[in-house]
C-alpha positions, 0 to 999 in steps of 0.5 A: 639286454637282448641283441636285437638284428640292427635296424635303420634307425637312429635312436635321439635321447634329447630331453628338450623337445624343440631341439629333437624336432630340429636334430629330426628335420636336420637328419631328414636327408640319411635315409634313416628313422629318427626315433627319439625318447627324452629318458634314459630310462626309455632308452633302455626300454627301446633298446630292450627291443632294437639295436639302432644304427647309431645313439644321438645322446644328450650329455643332461637328461632328467634322470642320469647324466651322460657318463651314467648312460653310458656306463649302462649301455656298456653294462647292458649290451653284448656288443658296442653300440656305436653313440655320439654325445651332444651337450650344451655347455661344451667341458673338455673334461667331459669330452675326454671322458666320453671319447675314452668311454667310446664315443664317436664324437663330441658336439657342442650345441651352439649356433652351427651345431645343427649344420656340422651335425648331418655331417658328423653323422654321415662320416660315423655311419660312413665308419660303422660301415667301413668297420663291419666290413674290415670285421667280416673280411677278417672273420672270413679272413679267420674261417678261411685259415682254419679251413686250410689249417684243418685241412692240413692237419686232419688230411689222411695224405701225407702234406709237407711244406719245404723250403725250396732253398733249403729244402728244410722241412718248415710243417708237416701234418699228422699223418707225415709224422704217422708215415714217417715215423717221426714225431711232428716237431723232429720232422720240422727240425730235418731237411727233405735230403735227409729222408729222400734217397737221391743225391743231393744235388738231383734233390736241389734240382728237383726243387727248383724245377718245382719252385718254376713249375717246369715239373710238379710231379715226382716219383721218389724214394723215401727214407722213414725213421726205421730205415724202411724204404718206401716208395712215393709219389709226390705232387709239389707246387709254390705258394706264398704263405707269410710272404715267402715262397714254400713248396706245398707237397703232398705224397702217397705212398705208392709202395704196394702200387710198385709192388703190383705193378712189378708182380704184374710185370711178372705175372706177365712173364710167368705168362710167356713162360708158360706159354713158351714151355706148354705141351699143349698148344695156343693160340691168340685169335681176332673175331676174324679168325686170323692167328694174332699169336701161337706158341711153339707147341702148336708150331710143333704140331702143325711144322709151320713157322710163327711167320706163315702161322701169323699169316693164316686164319682158321679155315687154313688149318681146320679140315672138318668144319667148313668157313661159314661152319668155322664163323657160325661156331666162333658166334656161338662161342662169343654168346657162350663165353666158351667152349670145349670140342674136338676137331681135325687140322691139317700139318704142312705135309699135308697129313691130318691129327685129332685134336682137342680145343678148349677156347674162353671169348674175352670181350673188350674194345676189339674182342679175342679168343684164347684157346689150348689145343692138345693132339689127341691122336694117341688118345683116340687109339687109347680109346681103341685099346679101352675097347679092347680092355672091356673084355679083360674087365669082364673077366676080372668081374667074373673073378671078383671075391665079392658078389656082382650082379648086373641088372637092366632096367627090369632088375633083370640078372644080365650078367652075374659072377661067382661069388654071388652064386656062391652066396646061394649055392648056385652056378652063375648061368642059373641066375641069369634072366631072373630077377634080383630076388629070384635069383638070390632064392628070396622066400618071398618070391617063391610065393607067387609064380611070378617070381620076385616083385609078386610076393606079398613082402615085395612092395616093401622090400628094401632091396627091390626099393632101393634098386628101383631108386637107383635105376629112376636116376635116385641116388647110389646104394653104398653098403646097406645093410639088409637082413632077408631070408634065403633058399640056400641049397633047399633051406630057408636061412636067415642073412645079413647082407652088405648091398652097394648099387651104381647106376652104369650106362651100357650101349644107352641103356640104363643098367645098375651094377650090384655088390653083395657081401654075405655080413652075417658073422660079422653081424652075430659079433656087433650083437656080442659087443652091443650085448658088452656094451650095455652091460658096461653102460649098467655098470656105470649106472650103478657106479654112479648112483653108488657114487652119490649115494656114498656122497650124500652119507659123508652129507649126513655125517657132516650135518651130524657132527654140526648139530653136535657141535656148538662152535659157530664157525665149526658149523658153517665150516661144516655147511660149507664142505657140505654144500660143496659134497652135495653139489658133487653129489648132485652131478652124479644123480645127474648122471644115474638119471641121464640117457647120456653117461658122460654129460648132464644138462648144465641148466637143469643141474645150476637150477637144482642146486640154487634150489637146494643152496636157497633150501640150506640156508633157509632163506625167508621166502620174498627177502632174498630172490632167484633169478635165472636166465639160463639155455641148454647146455648138455657138459661133460662131467669134467666142466659140470663138477667144477661149476657146481663148486664154483657156482656152490662157493659164490652162492654161499658167500652171497647168502652168507655176507651180501644180504645182513640183518632184514636186508632184501635183494636179488641173486642172478645166475645167468648160463648162455653160450656164447659162440661155439664150445664157450660158455658163460656163467654170470653170477651177481647180486645187488647186497651190500658187495665189499668195502671201496677200495678193496679187491676181493682177489687178494683176500685169502679166504678159502671160498675165493681161492676156491672160485679162482683156483677152480676155474683158472686150473679144471676150467682153463677159464677167464675169471672177470670180477665187478665189485661196483654194484654188489659182486658179479662173477663172470665166469667164461670158459671152453667145453672143448678141453675134455672129451666124451669117454663113454 
């Protein structure tokens, strides 16, 4: 029977039409519509669609008894339907049986029946309404209790229920157990005095204050199970639970906040100490220019006391800016946020001193400016000394052991030292006034009477183009090596020069200072070293080639021995050895063919090795397919050979054992770089796998032990093995365990 929504109907099950009409008339004032059916079957058909407020049931029906109807009703309805039983003949046993089965009343159809029926129906309907309201209230109460319980249990804050009289912990949520380090069942056997580090008297006094709401917020130090002491902020209020008053306490760990506050206090102390001991002066100024704070260093600069300075404004000390200028300057600082400038201040004795000021504006409710002031009188005097020392620098310029040229914006030499002149066997004075190429004797500058810049090769001259770029604001030249032909002592000579150029501003005009070093002898030495290196590479290639050839000879000998032998076990052993040797020979072949004598492309290597394995084992086309998901990854020979041996062993085992008989399948090889210096090789098959419960790592076979041994000892790799579907090997290793030696 489907549960349909309640409707305002009374279902009357009565086979006597006359009584049914009388009942309908008697209940006309109940504001409910009476639906009448004459049989039990018809009643159940109606109940398939609707759920009435009440059923009036005649005990004697044509197709069933009232007892049978009630039993079927109880079996079909998901929730009980209220009913009243009526009968023409009173039977106490029937009445008791029906009342036991949930009848709300039992009425006899006597001469008072129609008079009593409306009152009974009205009473039963009131009872039903009251019961529904009570059920709803009970459900709401249960929901609230469940909600409160979930909030208490699931809340991230520490929560405790404490007996205010004894201090016993009545209840603790999981957050409390996690914070204190005791299980909940242990916490509820403890008292708050065992956790709170305050005295018993103080804790008891504060509990009473919380109970009377005299004080509800507290700061305590609580002891954890580990013995650690933590600062907690507690809010505790009285609440009624189960007829008793308990303190509902919510606690927050404020240890970090307390540490932060302590750190802030210490920071402020350090700030005060820094200002007090700083060698630079310090101001704190409001937007009207009034001094709010000054340090000892500035007081010593000007000779005023702190009280005198705190009664002053900036114009009282400033000697260059007028008050209006100072106000405009402060407005500029407010807009920009900071400024650094030089000015002059007045001392108490009337003398002036030069000062450099760095100021920052911090907007707020009133806005403040923080200024650090430095007496730069000595620096100004030092600048004067620097000007004089410049002459000494020019002397050093002339005597430098490296050729130095100072060029103007037209690349004309304005100064040259002796070392630069010695490069071309000339006097420094002869170089001044000439362009760079002409001064250095570039043969191309001699092709045209107008000199450097007008020869046929001048437009592509790297030195000229580089100097023009530096003068135009381009990057400096650092150690550029240039081969050129110079006229030296009347003869042309090929020279290698190392050139550097830096822009420099002199008297507001752009210049460039050029250093030149003759590196011809060094270049000849480098050529000799390069030739020797080329010979070394040729020897290495020959070594790789001969190693590969020797391994091929060994492989051929193993194949001949295998062909001669009739022992299947020996033939398989020789075949496995041949595969291992070929995997190593393939590395040397790749190195011989590679431009890089230290590394090979692991993608190409594994692809070619896998194809060789399939050919070696004479796999029928289409029976076992090879799927490659790889990327180009260069690796050193130190990693390539172990990788090849591991792949050879895994593929060999898969081709021999994974697909017996005519079984078809697939072998997948995945090669990927997961992160910097991390390489993944994953080889899997969908073959027969291994028996359930068998640990392949524990098998004492040469192939498996070689895989694990090589991966662990030579690659320092992480090896994962999955045998749930076929066999899948996952080898993850770093490629930075070795370094290139060529």
